[in-house]
N, C-alpha and C positions, 0 to 999 in steps of 0.2 A: 026615709030620713037621709039627709045628706051626710057626707064624711065629716064635714065641718061641725055639724050638729053632734055627731057621735063623739068626735074628739072633745068638743066643749063639754058634753055630758060627763065623759070619763075623766078628763084632765081638770076640769073645773077652772079655778082661777089661774093655773100654770100654763094654760094654752097660749095666752098672748105673749108672755116673755119668751117662750120656746120658739114661737113663730118669728119673733124679731131676731133671735139668735141665728136661726137657720137662714134667714134672709141675709144677715151680715156675712155668715160663712160663705154663702153662695157668691156674694159680691166679691169677697176676697179672692176666692178661687178663680172667678172670672177675670179679675184684674191681673192675677199672676199669669194666667194663660195668655192674656193679651200682651203682657210685658215680655214673656219668653218669646212669643212669636215676633214681636216688634224687634227685640234684640237680635234674633237670628236673621231677620230680614236686613237690618242695618249692617251686621257683620258680613253678610254675603255681598252687600253693595260695596262695603269698604274694601274687601279682598278683591272684588272684581276691578275696582278702581286702581288698586295697588298691585295688581298681578304682574304687570310688566311695563312700568312707566318709562318713557324715553330718558336716556342718560346722555349728558353732555360730555363729549370726548374730543380729543384732537387726533388727527390722522395724518399719515404721510404715505408717499408712494414708494414702494420697495424698488430701489434702483440698483442697477449693476454697475460696480466700480472696479477699477484695477486695484488689486490687492496683492501685497507682497508681505510675507511673514517677517516679523521683526522680533528680535530679542532685545529686551530692555534690562538695564541694570543701573545701579548707582555706584560711581567710582570716586576715587580720590587722586588728585594730581600730585606728582612728586617729581623732583628734579632729576635729570639724567645724572648729574653729579651734585650732591648737596652735602654740606658738612657744617657743624658748629665748630668753629676754629678755636683752639686752645693751645697753650704751651705746656711742654713736659716739665719745665722748671718753674720755680716760684721766684718772685723778686718784685722790684719797684719799677713801674712803667716810666721809662725815660723819654721815648719818642713814639709818636703816633703818626704814621705816614698815609692815612686814608681818611676819607669822609664817609659818613653813613649814607648808604644807598648808592655808592659809587660802583661803576663797572671797572673791574681790574683784569689784568692779564695774568697768565700762569707764571709763577715765580716772582711776582711783584712784591717788594718789601712792604709790610703792613705795620709792624710794631716791633720795638726793641725794649728790652729790660735793661736796667743798670747793670753793667758788667765790668766795671773798672778793676775790681779785685781779680776777676777771672782772666782779664787780658794781661794784668801784671804777672799772674802765675804762668800764663802761656809764654810770656817773654822769658821768664826764668827757665822754663822747661826747654825752650828753643835754644837758649844759651848752653844749657847742660848737654843737649844733643849735639851742638856744634863742637863743644869741647870733646865729647866722646868721639866724634869723627876725626878731630885733629890727633887725639891720642892713638886712634887706630892707624892712621896713616904713618905716624912717627914709628910706632912699634913694628909695622909691616916693613918699613925701610930698614930698621935695625935688625929685623929677623933675617934679611937678605945677607947682612954681613956678620950674622951670628952674634949680634950684640944683645938680642932679646930672644926669649924662648917662645915656643909655639903656644904654650899655655897662656902667656901674657897677651898674645894676639887674640886668642880665643875669648879671653875675658873682655878685651876691648870690643870685640864684635857683639858679644852679649850685652854689654853696657850700652852700646849705641842703639841696638834694637829696642832695649827697654826705654831709653830716653825718647826715641822716636815714637814709640807707642804711647808714652805719657803725653807727648805733644798732640798726637791725634785725639787722645781722650779729652784733653783740655779744649781742643778746637770743637769737639762735639758738644761739650758743656756750654761753650759760648754760643754755638749754633742753636741750642735748645732755648736760648733767651732771645732769639730772633724769629719773628713770625712772618712767613711768606705765603702767598696764595698758592695752594696746591694745584689749582686749575683756574681757567678763565670763567668769570661769572659776575654776578651782581652781589654786592655786600648788603647786609641788613643794617640794623642800628647797633652801633658799638655800645658795649656795656661796661667799659672801663674808662678811666680818665688819667691824665698825666699825674705822676706822683703817687698813684694808688698802688698799694701792695696787693698782688694777686697770688693765689696759690696755684700749684701745679694742677692742670686740668680745668681751671676756671674758664668758662666760655667768654671769649672776647668779642666775637662777631660771627654771624652766620654768613655763609657764602653759598649761593645757589646758581647753577648753570640753567638758564631758563629757555634756551632755544637749541634744540627742540625740548619738549617736556613730555614726561611719561604720564599716562593715565592708567591706574590699576583698578580693576573691578573683578567681580566674581560672577560666574555663570553656573547654572546647574549642570550636572554631569551629562544630562540628556542633550545639552547644546553642543557637546563636543563633535557631534556628527555634522554640524552646520557651520562651524567656524574654523578658520585656518589662518596661518601667518600671511600677512599681506592684504587681508580683507579690510574693506573700508568701514570705518566707524564714524558716527556723528555724535558730538557731545554738546550739551547745552548747560549753561550755568545761570543761576538766577541773578548774578551780578550784571549780566548783559542780556536782558530779555529780548527775545526775537532774533538773537544771533546764534548761529550754529558753527561749531568748530569741527573740521574734518581731519581725520588722521587714519592711520593704518595699524592693524594688529602687528606688534613687534615680536611678541613671545607668548606662548601658552605654557603654563606650569606643567612639569612632567609628572605630577601626581595630583590626585583628588583628595581634598581634605576629608578625613574619615568621619569627623563629627558632623559636618554640614552637607557632605557629598557635593560640594561646590569646587570648581576649579578656578584658579586665579589666571586672569588674562591681563596682558599689558599692551597698551596701544601707545604709539608715538605720534605726537601732534606738533606741527610747526608752530612757533610762538615768537615770531620776529618782533612783534610789537610788545611783547612781555605782558600781555593782558592776563594770561593765565599764570597763577602762582601756586607753588607747592602748598598742599594742605587744603586747597579748594575742593569742594565736592561737586560732582557733575552728574547729570542724567545721560546715560549712554544708550544709543540705539544701533543695532546691527541688522541690516537687511540680509535675509538668507533665502535661498531657493529662488525659483523663477516667478515672475509676476503672474497672477491669476485674475480672472474676471468673476467676481462673486456678488451675489445679492447682499446688500448691506442695509442695516437698520440702526436707528438710535438704540442704545442699550436700554432706554426706558421702555421700549416697546415689548420687551421680553417679560413673560410671566414665568418666573422660576418656581419649580415644584419638584419634590422628590420623585414623583412618578413620571416626570418628563417636562421639558420646557415647551412653552407654547406662545402663540400670539393670537390676538383677536383681529379678524378681518371685518371690514365694513362692506357688506354685500346687500344686494337687493333682497327684500323680504317677500318675494312673490312666490316662494316655494319651489321655484324652478331650480334645476341643477346649475351651479355657478362654478366658473373656473377660477374664481378668486381675483379677477381683474378689477381695476379701479372702477368704482361706481360713482355716479354724480353725487355731489355733496348736497343732497336734497332729501325730500321726504321718502319714506319707504326703505331706509337703510336699517339693517339689523346686524348684530354681532354674531360672528361664527368663529369658534375656537379652532385653531389649527396647530398641531404639534410639529415642532421643527427640530432639526439637528444643527447645533451651533458650531462655529469655528472660533478663530482667534478674535481678540478685541484690538481696537486701534483708536486710542483716545476715547471719544464718546460713542464710537461706532462698534458694531459687532457684525461678523460675517455669518450668513445663514447658508449652510451647505445643502440642506434638504428640507422640504415641506413648505416652501414659499416660492411662488412664481414671480418673475419680474413683472412690475407694474401693478401688483396687488396693493389695495388700499388697507393700510395697517394702523390700528389704534396705537398711539404713542403715549397717551395719558388718560387716566380714568378707568383702567382695566379692572381695578378692584371692585367696581360696581357692576361688572358685566357677567352675563352667562349667555349660553347659546340662545339666540332669538330675541335678545334685549333690543328694543328700538333705540336708534342712535340719533343724537342731535350733534352735528359737527360744529366745532368752534376752534379755529386755528389761530385765534388772536394771540395766544401764548404758546409757542412751540418749544419742546425740549431741545437741549443742545445736541448737535451732531457733528462736532468738530473732530476731525481725525488727529489734530495736533493741538489739543487745548492747552492753555496756559493760565495760571492764576491771575486774577484781576483785582487790584486794590479798590475797595469800595470807599 
């Protein structure tokens, strides 16, 4: 008797539903097995396709350039002599002897206050002093013939000295109501008018000596070893783009600021055309040390990291030992990471002191997508800036 017959005899009417259920369960398990296998196969194919796809980057050739270390700072121009002119006395403006923006000589009369009362008092004091001198001469003559006492003569001498001092005092009061240029320079815009009452100390006009002109700036204390009086400085101002103004260091402060550890430096620049004005700010550069020949790169080529800075080289991917020299911009190039020791920066450029040979082909854009062995596709249609003296450009 067959197994089927035995099952039918024992199970009776339940045999057929159980057989259908077992068939369904078997079909489900077979489908799951097929799905798991298919999924694993597809994942393997996808990972194999995405293992190391080519990445588009731009590259440049590491070149050797002459490099000289520079100190940079931001400074402010100030006049060799500069002052906001004011009077010590108050009064009403009677005469103005200058025009705004005018160049004046030292001692030139600029402004007078009304001083009629003061002049009248001066005349009275001068008259009293003259009378005192006459009385002194008369009493001295009488003293010789014993017609006057020595005490009278002594009193006359004291009175004359007092009268003379009062005259000098009144002359000083009148002088305080007259404004003269304390030094040669260019005037600013006057801030008073005829007939205006001004108080003592009120600013009338500014006077600035513009040629030469000082440039004050600060350097870190470490820079003291490289700067000295007489050293050349170059200054640029955004008012005159593309133009550089050259001068020399005139003085270095005798102390370092305790709060910032910076030292103040003053340079003197010729300014015959008066382009530079007090209060302007300027970017300052000071070349120090001797020129060197160093490998330079755009700063965008550097991958900065806490464990060390590096660059990616574009090299042949044939597995052979490579010296890092420039490879053709074609197929077969892969990325190779190389750690470097960096030097100073200059504009968009940076000096590489160790870890990079001259002529190496270095990735300058797209490094974030790279790792060792990544195939490369070179596209230099857009190159990062590498200007040693960049300047802002208005868009």
